[in-house]
N, C-alpha and C positions, 0 to 999 in steps of 0.2 A: 504493499500499500504506499509507504512513503517514497516509493520510486516514481509514483504517479505525479507529474508536475502539477503543482497547485494544490496538492493535498494539504488540507489544513488540520484535521482532526480524525482521530479513530475512536469510535465509541464501541464498547462491547455491551451487548444487552443480554440479560438472561433473568431467570427466576431463582437463581442460586443466591444464598445469603453471601455477602462479601466477607471474606475472611483473611487472615494475616498472609497466607501463602499467595492469594490472589493480589492482595495489595503490594507485596514484594515483587511479583512479576510485572505489575503495571509500572512500578518505579524503574525497576532495570530496564523494561522495554523503552520507556520514555527516554532514558539516558542513552540507550544504545541507537535509537532511530531518530532522535531529535524531533519528536513530534508529540503533541499532547494526546494522551490516551486515557479514557475514562470509562468507568464501569457503571452502567445504569441498571438498577434492578427493578424488575416488574414486580407489582404487587401481588400479581396472580399470573400463571401461565397463559398468556394472551394470544398464542399462536404465532405464525410466521409474519403475518400482517399487522395483529393487533399490537405487538410490541413496538414497531416503528412508528404506528399511528399514535400510540400513547405519548412517545417521546419526540413527536414531530417538531415541537418547538425548539428543542435542544439541537435536533438534527439540521434545522433551517437557520438557527442563530448563526450570525455572521453572513448572511446572504448567500448560502450555498447555491451555485448554478446547477450542481448535479451531485449524486451521491451514489456510492456502491452499496450494495447489501450482500453479504457473503454468509451462507450457512456455515457453522462452525464444524459440522460433521463431514466435510469433504476435503480431499486433497487434490491439488492440480497445479498447472504451471500458473494459474490465475493471470490470464491475459488481459490484464485490466486496461493497459494502454492501447492494446489493439481494439478493445471494445469501445474506448473513447473515440478512436479514429473512425471506426466503423459507424458509429452514431452520427458523426459528422457527415459522413458520406451518404448515409441512407435515410436519416430521419430529419427531423427538425429540433429545435430547442425544447419542445415538450414531449418528445417520443421517448420511449423505454427499450432497453435491450436486455435480453437474457442470454446466458451462455448456453449453448447446446453442444451435444456430442453424439456420436453414433453408437447404438448398442445393437446386440443381435435381436431378432424378431422375438424370441421367447422372453428374453430378459427385459425387454422394453416395457412390457406389461407391468413391471415393479416400479416404474418411474412415471413422472409426468411427460406425456408425448406430445410432440410439436409437430403440426403441419404448416409449412411455410411455402410462400411464392418462391419458385426456383430463381426468379430473377432479382426481385426486390428484397428476399429474406423476410418479408412480413409475415408475422404470424397469423394465419387465417383460421386455425383451429387448435384448441388445447384441451387435453383431457388428462386428469390426474389419475394414474394406475387404472387404465382402461381394462374392461373384462375381455375384450377382443382386440386384435391388432389394429393399431391406429396409424403408427409411424415408427421408424427406427431412430429418429432424432429425439433425444430425451433432454430434460431440463437438468442442468447442472447445479442449480442453486446459487448462482452467482448472477446478480443483476446490476444494472446501471439505470438509476431513476433520475428523472427530473422532478421538482417539487410538485409538479401537477399530479403526480401519482396519489398524493394524499387527498385530493379531491375524489377520486375513484375508490379509494379505501373509505373515506367519509360516506359515500353513497351506501357501501355495505354496511356500515356502522348504523346508519339511519334505518336501513331496511331491517337490520337484526333487531333494532329497538322496537320498531312497529310490530314485528312477528311476535316479540316477547309480551307486548301489550296484549296482543290477541290471544296468547297462550299463557294466561296468567296462572293456569293450573300446572305449569311445568316445574314445580317443586323448588324453583328459585336456584337450580344449580347452573343453568345457562347464563352466560353473560354476553351482552351485546358487543363488548370489546374484544371478544375472541374472534379474530379475523384470520383466515387462512388466505395467503397471497395466491396459493396455487388454485384452489377450487373456487374461492370467492371473487378473486380479482382478475386472475389471467383469463379464465374461461370467458369472462365478460368482455375482457379487452380484446380478445382474439377477433381479428376481422374488422376492427374499427379503424385501422390505419396508424395506430398508435404504438403497436408493440412488434418489435423486430427480434431475430435470433441471430446471434453471432455464433457459428459453428467453428469448434476448435478441432485440431487434429492432434493437439498435445495430450498429455496424459490427464486422466480424471478418474477418481474412484471415491465412492462413499466410505465413511469409517463409522460403521455401525457396531462393530464388536472390537474387543481388544485384539482378536486375531487378525483383523483387516489393518491394524496399525503396523504389523510387520510388512504386509504387502505394500502400505503407503511409503513405508521407510524404504523399500526397494525401489519404489517409483522415484522418491526423491534423490536417493543415492546414484541411480542411473542418470538423472537430470544433472546432478553435480558432476558427473563424469564428463559431461559435455560442457557444461557452462562455467563450472569452478572446480577444475580438477585438483587445484592446490588445497582443496579441503579434504581430500580423501588420502588415505594412507598408502604409502609406496613400500615396496621391498627394499630394505637397505641392510648393509652389513651389520650384523649384531642386532638387528630388529627381528620382530615376529615374522612369520611367513603370512603374507597376505594373498588371498585369492579373491579375484572380482573386487567388488566395490566395498570398501570398509572406511567408516569413520571412527577415529580414535581422538578422543579429548586430549589436549596437550598435557593435562595433569594426570593422566592415567598411567599406571606402572604395568607394563606388559612383559613378560618374560620372553627371551629371544627364541625359545623352543615351542611357543604357542603358535597355533595356526588359526587364522581368522578368516571368515568369509566363505562364500560370497554373502553380501547383503547382511553386514553387521555393523551396529552403532554402539559405540563404547562410550559411557558417559563420564562426566568428572570425577576425579579421585578413584576410579575403578582400579581394583588389583586383579591381575590375571597371572597365575602361577605356572610353573614348567610344564610343558606337554599337554596344556589345555587345548580343546578343540571347540571352537564356536562357529556355528553357521546358521544363517536366516534367523538372527535374534537381536533383541534390544537389551543392552545391560545399562541399567540406569545408575545414577551417581552414588558413589560409596560403596557399591557392591564388590564382593570379593570372590573370586572363583579360584579355590586352592588347586594344588597340582593335580594334573591328569584327570580334570573333570571334563565332561563332554555336555555341551549345551547346543541343542538343536531346536529351532522353531519355538523359541521361548521368549518371553519377556521376563527379565529378572528385575524385580523392584528395588528401588533404592535401599542401601545399607543392608541388603540380603547377603547370606554367606552360603556358599556351596561347598561341601566338604571333599576331601580328596577321593579320587576314583569314583566320584558320584556321576550318575548320568540323568540329565533333565531334558525330556524330548517331548515335543508336541506334534500334532499332525496339521500340515498346512492347509489353509482353506483358499487356495489360489484359483483364479479364474482359468478356465480352459486356455492352455498355451497356444493351441492350434487355430484358435479363433481371434483375430485381431480385435474384434469388436465385443468380445466377452468381458463381462463386469463380474466382481466378486459378489457371491450370493450372500444374502442375509441370513446366515445359519441361525437356527433355534438352538438355545442352549440344551434342551432335551429332545430327544426323538424316540417314540416308543417307550417312553418311561425311563430311558437310559440317557446318560450324559453323552452329547455328541461328541465324537473324537475331534479335538481342535487344539489350538495353540496352547501351550502349558504357560500358565501366568503365576508368577510367584509375587505376592504383595510386598510391600516394604516391611524392612526388618525380619524377613523369614530366614530360618536357619535350617539347612539341609545337612543331615549328618554324612559322614564318610561312607562310600561303598553301597549308596542305595540307589534306586531306580525310581524316578518320578515321571510318569507317563500320562499325557493327555489329561492333566489335572489342573485345577485352579486352587491356589493356596492363599487364603486371606492374610492381611497383614498380622504381624507380630506372632506368628506361629514358630514353634520349634518342634521339628518333626523327629520321630525316632525310628522310622522304617520306611519301606517303600510303599508307593501308592500308584494306582493305575485307574483312570477314568474315575476320578473322584473330585468332588468340591469339599476342601478341607476348611470347616469353619472355626 
């Protein structure tokens, strides 16, 4: 976001209570990116449109000409500059742009589907999660809006209020302020000449589960190999063996006999002992992997410890590698009453003893295990 010329401020919106870790993150991000960053807490979960409508005065203060809205649960190249240029070419000062990408026909049903004019890219039809095939172009949850969008969201708000007055028997749990951009606003805007789609060929994925974070990490590491190769670890004399794309924080201590990669991210202050093998994993700050541990398809929480000769392994949930348009499936945690085999996740401050095997399991924070586990959630 700070790379977009003229970007004035970044607002994070959510229903979460602000806490110390979030405040620390905001302060460090402001210092790093040299731009004001604030968190705005919704008083209730207001939906994708209700939140920005509730804070419209904050968004428009300072005379914003336009603003981006980005869902937090996606990873992407975020072609924001390209979306701005596209809007200048295709629309006018009051038009809106959504980012779209291509999915395969089956998976497209799980997303918002866009039918657009092939020449002008104007959105003519929009359906959220259709029951039958509509289009292979899906909504990426990244938008460029002009202030005029609030007029359209306001119309939905007024309509919701009128419907609630008519349905006074509705137990009072519904709120007129709960507005969904996708179903309530885009469906109505399609075909009006105001909404356009910018199609990207760059990477994009949802992050709906912890397992999909490892896939997202792979996408970003692959991007860095092209755009910022200096960020990635290289094989050097006396250093660990690096295979594929690997990120190592400068403060991490890695034994020269360790083998890392592909698709590994090692966080701040991590210690990796002799003979350790790490592949397709994220190791968060302060974790310690003792000698000869094997960590595959796993997220290791901060300040966790894995004992010598232990094996911690998960099952990847990657999209079909033979289909260039395949997306990651939103796996359910359980299937047929059993835990679905997935990425293994160790919460923060988890201790794994020496010589045990942890397979396809989720370990909640502050647990000290004493034996091996397979396909378990350890509370």
